[in-house]
C-alpha positions as CSV (number, residue, x, y, z in Angstrom):
1,M,0.0,0.0,0.0
2,T,2.9,2.3,0.8
3,E,4.1,2.0,-2.8
4,K,0.8,3.3,-4.1
5,T,0.3,6.1,-1.6
6,A,3.7,7.6,-1.6
7,P,3.4,9.3,-5.0
8,K,-0.1,10.6,-4.1
9,T,1.2,12.1,-0.8
10,T,4.0,13.8,-2.7
11,S,1.6,15.2,-5.2
12,A,-0.8,16.3,-2.5
13,L,2.0,18.1,-0.5
14,S,3.1,19.9,-3.7
15,R,-0.4,20.9,-4.4
16,R,-1.1,22.2,-0.9
17,S,2.2,24.1,-0.8
18,F,1.3,25.6,-4.2
19,L,-2.2,26.5,-3.2
20,S,-1.3,27.8,0.3
21,K,1.0,30.3,-1.4
22,G,-2.0,31.2,-3.6
23,A,-2.2,32.3,-7.2
24,L,-1.7,35.9,-6.1
25,G,1.1,35.1,-3.7
26,G,-0.8,35.5,-0.4
27,T,0.6,37.7,2.4
28,V,4.1,37.3,1.0
29,A,3.2,39.2,-2.0
30,A,1.5,42.0,-0.2
31,G,4.6,44.0,0.4
32,A,6.3,43.0,-2.9
33,A,6.8,45.3,-5.8
34,L,3.7,45.6,-7.9
35,S,5.5,45.4,-11.1
36,A,6.3,41.7,-10.7
37,P,3.3,39.3,-10.3
38,A,4.1,37.1,-7.3
39,V,2.9,34.0,-9.1
40,L,6.1,34.1,-11.2
41,A,8.2,33.8,-8.1
42,Q,6.8,30.5,-7.0
43,A,7.7,27.1,-8.4
44,P,5.2,25.6,-10.9
45,L,2.9,22.8,-9.8
46,V,4.3,19.6,-11.5
47,V,1.5,17.4,-12.9
48,R,2.5,13.8,-13.6
49,M,0.7,12.6,-16.8
50,Q,1.4,9.1,-18.1
51,T,0.1,8.0,-21.5
52,S,-0.9,4.6,-22.8
53,W,1.6,5.0,-25.7
54,P,5.2,3.9,-26.4
55,A,7.7,6.8,-26.4
56,S,8.1,6.6,-30.1
57,D,4.3,6.8,-31.0
58,I,3.0,9.9,-32.8
59,W,0.4,10.1,-30.0
60,M,3.1,11.2,-27.7
61,D,3.5,14.2,-30.0
62,F,-0.3,14.8,-29.6
63,A,0.0,14.6,-25.8
64,Q,2.9,17.1,-26.0
65,Q,0.6,19.5,-28.0
66,Y,-1.8,19.4,-25.0
67,I,1.1,20.1,-22.6
68,D,2.4,23.0,-24.6
69,R,-1.0,24.7,-24.5
70,V,-1.7,24.1,-20.8
71,E,1.7,25.4,-19.8
72,A,1.4,28.5,-22.0
73,M,-2.1,29.3,-20.8
74,S,-1.2,28.8,-17.1
75,G,1.7,31.2,-17.5
76,G,4.1,28.6,-16.2
77,R,2.0,27.8,-13.0
78,L,1.4,24.2,-14.3
79,S,4.2,22.0,-15.6
80,I,3.3,18.6,-17.0
81,D,5.7,15.7,-16.8
82,L,5.0,13.6,-19.8
83,L,5.6,9.8,-19.3
84,P,5.2,7.0,-21.8
85,A,3.4,3.7,-21.2
86,G,5.3,1.6,-18.7
87,A,7.1,4.5,-17.0
88,V,4.9,4.1,-13.9
89,V,2.2,1.5,-14.8
90,G,1.3,-0.5,-17.9
91,A,-0.7,1.0,-20.8
92,F,-4.0,-0.6,-19.6
93,Q,-3.5,0.4,-15.9
94,V,-3.5,4.2,-16.2
95,M,-7.1,4.5,-15.0
96,D,-6.3,2.7,-11.8
97,A,-3.1,4.8,-11.4
98,V,-5.1,8.0,-11.7
99,N,-7.8,6.8,-9.4
100,D,-5.2,5.8,-6.7
101,G,-3.2,9.1,-7.1
102,V,-0.1,7.3,-8.3
103,I,-0.2,9.7,-11.3
104,D,-2.2,12.9,-11.6
105,M,-3.4,12.5,-15.2
106,A,-3.5,10.1,-18.0
107,H,-3.7,10.4,-21.8
108,T,-5.4,7.3,-23.0
109,V,-8.6,5.9,-24.6
110,P,-11.7,4.5,-22.7
111,V,-11.3,1.0,-24.2
112,Y,-8.1,0.5,-22.2
113,W,-10.2,0.2,-19.0
114,Y,-12.8,-1.9,-20.7
115,G,-12.0,-4.7,-18.2
116,K,-13.8,-2.6,-15.5
117,S,-17.0,-2.3,-17.6
118,K,-17.9,-3.0,-21.2
119,A,-19.8,0.3,-21.1
120,A,-16.4,2.1,-21.2
121,S,-16.2,1.2,-24.9
122,F,-19.3,3.3,-25.7
123,F,-17.2,6.4,-25.1
124,G,-14.8,5.4,-27.9
125,T,-15.4,2.1,-29.6
126,G,-19.1,1.5,-29.6
127,P,-21.8,0.5,-32.2
128,V,-21.7,2.5,-35.4
129,F,-25.1,4.0,-36.0
130,G,-24.0,6.3,-38.8
131,G,-22.1,9.1,-37.1
132,S,-18.5,10.0,-37.5
133,A,-16.0,10.7,-34.7
134,N,-16.9,14.3,-35.0
135,T,-20.6,13.4,-34.5
136,M,-19.8,11.3,-31.4
137,L,-17.5,13.9,-29.8
138,G,-20.4,16.3,-30.3
139,W,-22.6,13.8,-28.5
140,F,-20.2,13.7,-25.5
141,Y,-20.3,17.5,-25.0
142,Q,-23.8,18.4,-26.3
143,G,-25.9,15.2,-26.3
144,G,-25.6,13.9,-22.8
145,G,-22.5,11.8,-23.2
146,A,-20.4,13.7,-20.6
147,E,-23.0,13.1,-17.8
148,L,-23.3,9.4,-18.7
149,Y,-19.5,9.1,-18.6
150,R,-19.5,10.8,-15.1
151,E,-22.3,8.4,-14.0
152,L,-20.3,5.4,-15.1
153,T,-16.9,6.4,-13.7
154,Q,-18.0,8.0,-10.5
155,D,-21.4,6.6,-9.5
156,I,-21.3,3.1,-10.9
157,L,-17.6,2.3,-10.7
158,G,-16.8,4.6,-7.8
159,L,-13.7,6.0,-9.5
160,N,-12.0,9.1,-8.1
161,V,-11.5,10.7,-11.5
162,V,-12.9,13.4,-13.9
163,G,-12.5,12.9,-17.6
164,F,-12.7,14.9,-20.9
165,M,-12.6,13.8,-24.6
166,G,-10.6,15.4,-27.4
167,F,-9.4,14.8,-30.9
168,P,-12.1,13.1,-33.0
169,M,-10.0,10.3,-34.6
170,P,-10.4,9.3,-38.3
171,A,-12.1,5.9,-38.6
172,Q,-9.6,3.2,-37.8
173,P,-8.3,0.9,-40.6
174,F,-9.3,-2.7,-40.5
175,G,-5.6,-3.3,-40.3
176,W,-2.7,-5.5,-41.4
177,F,-3.0,-8.9,-42.9
178,K,-0.3,-11.2,-44.4
179,E,-2.7,-12.4,-47.1
180,E,-5.7,-10.7,-48.8
181,V,-9.1,-10.9,-47.2
182,N,-11.9,-10.2,-49.5
183,T,-15.0,-11.6,-47.8
184,A,-16.2,-12.2,-44.3
185,A,-15.6,-15.9,-44.8
186,D,-11.9,-15.2,-45.3
187,L,-11.7,-13.9,-41.7
188,Q,-12.5,-17.3,-40.0
189,G,-9.9,-18.4,-37.6
190,F,-7.6,-15.3,-37.8
191,K,-5.8,-14.5,-34.6
192,Y,-6.4,-10.8,-34.5
193,R,-5.6,-7.9,-32.2
194,T,-8.1,-5.2,-31.3
195,V,-9.6,-3.7,-28.1
196,G,-12.9,-3.0,-26.4
197,L,-16.3,-3.9,-27.9
198,A,-14.5,-4.4,-31.2
199,A,-13.0,-7.6,-29.7
200,D,-16.5,-8.9,-29.0
201,L,-17.6,-7.8,-32.5
202,L,-14.9,-9.6,-34.4
203,Q,-15.0,-12.7,-32.2
204,S,-18.6,-13.0,-33.2
205,M,-17.4,-13.0,-36.8
206,G,-15.2,-16.0,-36.3
207,M,-11.9,-14.3,-35.4
208,S,-9.8,-15.2,-32.3
209,V,-9.1,-11.9,-30.6
210,A,-6.2,-10.8,-28.3
211,Q,-6.4,-7.4,-26.6
212,L,-2.9,-6.0,-26.5
213,P,-1.3,-2.6,-25.9
214,G,0.2,-0.9,-29.0
215,G,3.8,-1.6,-28.0
216,E,3.2,-5.4,-27.9
217,I,1.5,-5.8,-31.3
218,V,4.5,-6.3,-33.7
219,P,6.4,-8.6,-31.3
220,A,3.2,-10.7,-31.0
221,M,3.0,-10.9,-34.8
222,E,6.6,-12.0,-35.0
223,R,6.0,-14.8,-32.4
224,G,2.8,-16.0,-34.1
225,V,0.6,-15.0,-31.2
226,I,-1.5,-13.1,-33.7
227,D,-1.5,-13.1,-37.5
228,A,-3.4,-9.9,-38.2
229,F,-4.0,-6.7,-36.3
230,E,-5.2,-3.1,-36.2
231,F,-4.0,-0.3,-34.0
232,N,-5.3,3.1,-35.2
233,N,-3.6,5.0,-38.0
234,P,-0.8,4.9,-40.6
235,S,1.7,6.9,-38.6
236,S,1.5,4.8,-35.4
237,D,1.4,1.6,-37.6
238,L,4.6,2.7,-39.4
239,R,6.4,3.6,-36.2
240,F,5.5,0.2,-34.8
241,G,7.1,-1.5,-37.8
242,A,3.8,-2.9,-39.2
243,P,5.1,-3.0,-42.8
244,D,7.9,-5.4,-41.6
245,V,5.4,-8.1,-40.6
246,A,2.5,-7.7,-43.1
247,K,2.0,-6.4,-46.6
248,N,-1.7,-6.0,-46.9
249,Y,-3.2,-2.9,-45.3
250,Y,-7.0,-2.5,-45.2
251,L,-8.5,1.0,-44.7
252,S,-12.1,1.5,-43.7
253,S,-14.0,-0.5,-41.1
254,Y,-16.9,-0.3,-38.7
255,H,-15.1,-2.0,-35.8
256,Q,-13.8,1.3,-34.5
257,A,-15.3,4.0,-36.6
258,S,-15.3,6.8,-34.0
259,E,-13.0,7.4,-31.1
260,S,-11.4,10.3,-29.2
261,F,-8.5,10.6,-26.8
262,E,-9.5,10.5,-23.1
263,F,-7.9,12.9,-20.6
264,I,-8.3,11.5,-17.1
265,I,-7.5,13.6,-14.0
266,N,-7.5,12.5,-10.4
267,Q,-10.6,14.2,-8.9
268,D,-8.9,15.2,-5.6
269,F,-6.1,16.8,-7.6
270,Y,-8.5,18.6,-9.9
271,T,-10.8,20.0,-7.3
272,D,-7.9,21.3,-5.2
273,L,-6.9,23.5,-8.0
274,G,-8.3,27.0,-8.5
275,D,-11.1,27.6,-11.0
276,D,-8.8,29.1,-13.5
277,L,-6.3,26.1,-13.5
278,Q,-9.2,23.7,-13.7
279,A,-10.5,25.6,-16.7
280,I,-7.0,25.5,-18.3
281,L,-6.7,21.7,-17.9
282,R,-10.3,21.2,-19.2
283,Y,-10.3,23.6,-22.1
284,G,-6.7,22.7,-23.0
285,V,-8.3,19.5,-24.3
286,E,-10.3,21.4,-26.8
287,A,-7.4,23.5,-27.9
288,A,-5.2,20.4,-28.4
289,S,-8.0,18.7,-30.3
290,T,-7.7,21.2,-33.1
291,A,-3.9,21.0,-33.1
292,N,-4.0,17.1,-33.0
293,T,-6.4,17.1,-36.0
294,A,-4.1,19.3,-38.1
295,L,-1.0,17.2,-37.2
296,A,-2.9,13.9,-37.9
297,M,-4.1,15.0,-41.3
298,D,-0.5,15.9,-42.3
299,Q,1.3,13.0,-40.8
300,Y,-1.2,10.2,-41.4
301,S,-1.5,11.1,-45.1
302,N,2.3,11.4,-45.5
303,D,2.9,8.1,-43.8
304,L,0.2,6.3,-45.8
305,L,1.9,7.3,-49.0
306,R,5.3,6.1,-47.7
307,I,3.7,2.8,-46.7
308,R,2.3,2.4,-50.1
309,D,5.0,3.8,-52.3
310,E,8.3,2.9,-50.5
311,L,7.6,-0.1,-48.3
312,G,5.9,-2.5,-50.7
313,V,2.6,-2.6,-48.9
314,T,-0.7,-3.0,-50.9
315,V,-3.3,-0.5,-49.6
316,H,-6.8,-1.9,-49.9
317,R,-10.3,-0.6,-49.1
318,T,-12.2,-3.1,-46.9
319,S,-14.8,-4.9,-49.0
320,K,-18.5,-4.2,-48.7
321,D,-19.0,-7.8,-47.9
322,I,-16.9,-7.5,-44.8
323,L,-18.4,-4.1,-43.9
324,Q,-21.9,-5.4,-44.1
325,A,-21.0,-8.4,-42.0
326,Q,-19.6,-6.1,-39.4
327,L,-22.9,-4.2,-39.3
328,S,-24.8,-7.4,-38.9
329,A,-22.5,-8.5,-36.1
330,W,-23.1,-5.1,-34.4
331,D,-26.8,-5.8,-34.5
332,G,-26.3,-9.0,-32.6
333,L,-24.0,-7.4,-30.1
334,I,-26.3,-4.5,-29.5
335,T,-29.1,-6.9,-28.6
336,E,-26.9,-8.5,-25.9
337,L,-25.6,-5.2,-24.6
338,E,-29.2,-3.8,-24.2
339,Q,-29.8,-6.4,-21.4
340,D,-27.8,-4.0,-19.2
341,D,-29.8,-0.9,-18.2
342,F,-26.9,1.5,-18.3
343,S,-25.7,0.3,-21.6
344,K,-29.1,0.6,-23.1
345,R,-29.5,4.1,-21.9
346,V,-26.1,5.1,-23.4
347,M,-27.0,3.5,-26.8
348,D,-30.5,5.1,-26.7
349,S,-28.9,8.5,-26.2
350,Q,-26.4,7.9,-29.0
351,R,-29.1,6.7,-31.4
352,A,-31.2,9.7,-30.7
353,W,-28.2,12.0,-31.3
354,V,-27.0,10.3,-34.5
355,D,-30.6,10.1,-35.9
356,K,-30.8,13.9,-35.6
357,V,-27.2,15.1,-36.2
358,A,-26.0,12.6,-38.9
359,Y,-29.2,13.2,-40.9
360,Y,-28.0,16.8,-41.2
361,E,-24.4,15.9,-41.8
362,L,-25.1,13.3,-44.4
363,M,-27.8,15.2,-46.3
364,N,-25.6,18.3,-46.3
365,A,-22.3,16.8,-47.2
366,P,-21.3,17.1,-50.8
367,D,-19.8,14.0,-52.5
368,L,-16.2,14.7,-51.8
369,A,-15.1,11.5,-53.6
370,L,-16.7,12.8,-56.8
371,A,-14.8,16.1,-56.5
372,Y,-11.5,14.3,-55.7
373,E,-11.9,12.0,-58.7
374,H,-12.6,15.1,-60.9
375,Y,-9.3,16.7,-60.0
376,F,-7.2,13.6,-59.3
377,P,-8.7,11.0,-61.6
378,G,-7.9,7.3,-61.3
379,K,-6.4,7.4,-57.8
380,L,-9.2,6.2,-55.6
381,A,-10.0,2.5,-55.4
382,I,-13.4,2.6,-53.8
């Protein structure tokens, strides 16, 4: 128990020391020269944030974009110590570490604590009703998702955390295969890596699924533990060394069509901060979301071209036969999940949101593929 509580005590002492001095410097500042704000004279509050990503993953760059914005907006009062997966705890253990106060924050995704409750997956890797990641991030902030997340984490699971979502991720590729897969029948028996409800989904389609952190995927392929996998995006996949172990890369899938980063903060740590620093940690997520999106569009597209043109990988679009089979599998899984009252309430909320919002989005969206084909003919294989 001592091992867990020591980091929390250190953090709490640092926080109390920081807060007792006060954002305006307290009585010490009363006699100080008015030309120098007292806050600049005190040491910053160090926030320990571990991610669920290997040090080399592009998502560490995304986490750094958040840190840069928080530190700038706080005027140096907050300093975030960025730690990769494994620095304190494993990639899948960051929720427990934040809850226990072993670390102050985590940069992760909800499916990584799916073992606590399958409902975690609804906030990142849930059924695809027709909305994009942008649609579902809107549901979190405007459609009731944030309150349902709070109910799950705090009321149902009793976790001492607050959480925010940011960066609506592009739909995840179906992934990396050694041989071509053209129909749902071709998937039978594959040992495949994914996470969250996607694992339940693809198991129901005849695949044998292992839930592994990103850093363990390629070694598992090399040892034959798995023979196909997905992680998230071309940049992460390239940095993992995916082109070294498979040469068929399938884009487009319904297994994880909408997900966002999860920023988890220890609730005691968060509530002890002043309102302004709470706001900086919270709204820094929104600021980083824009920066993350721009970086992703640039790097994901660059790396996809490198994967295709330099590394001998054939880039496919997942067949409609497989996509339709995924939707049918979701239908069966939804029926099972609806037996749980909370899960049903979440899905009902999501369906109502998507029914309304995606109707507008899809009716209003021009056919971008048509325009792309007009200016760059012959490139798309869809």
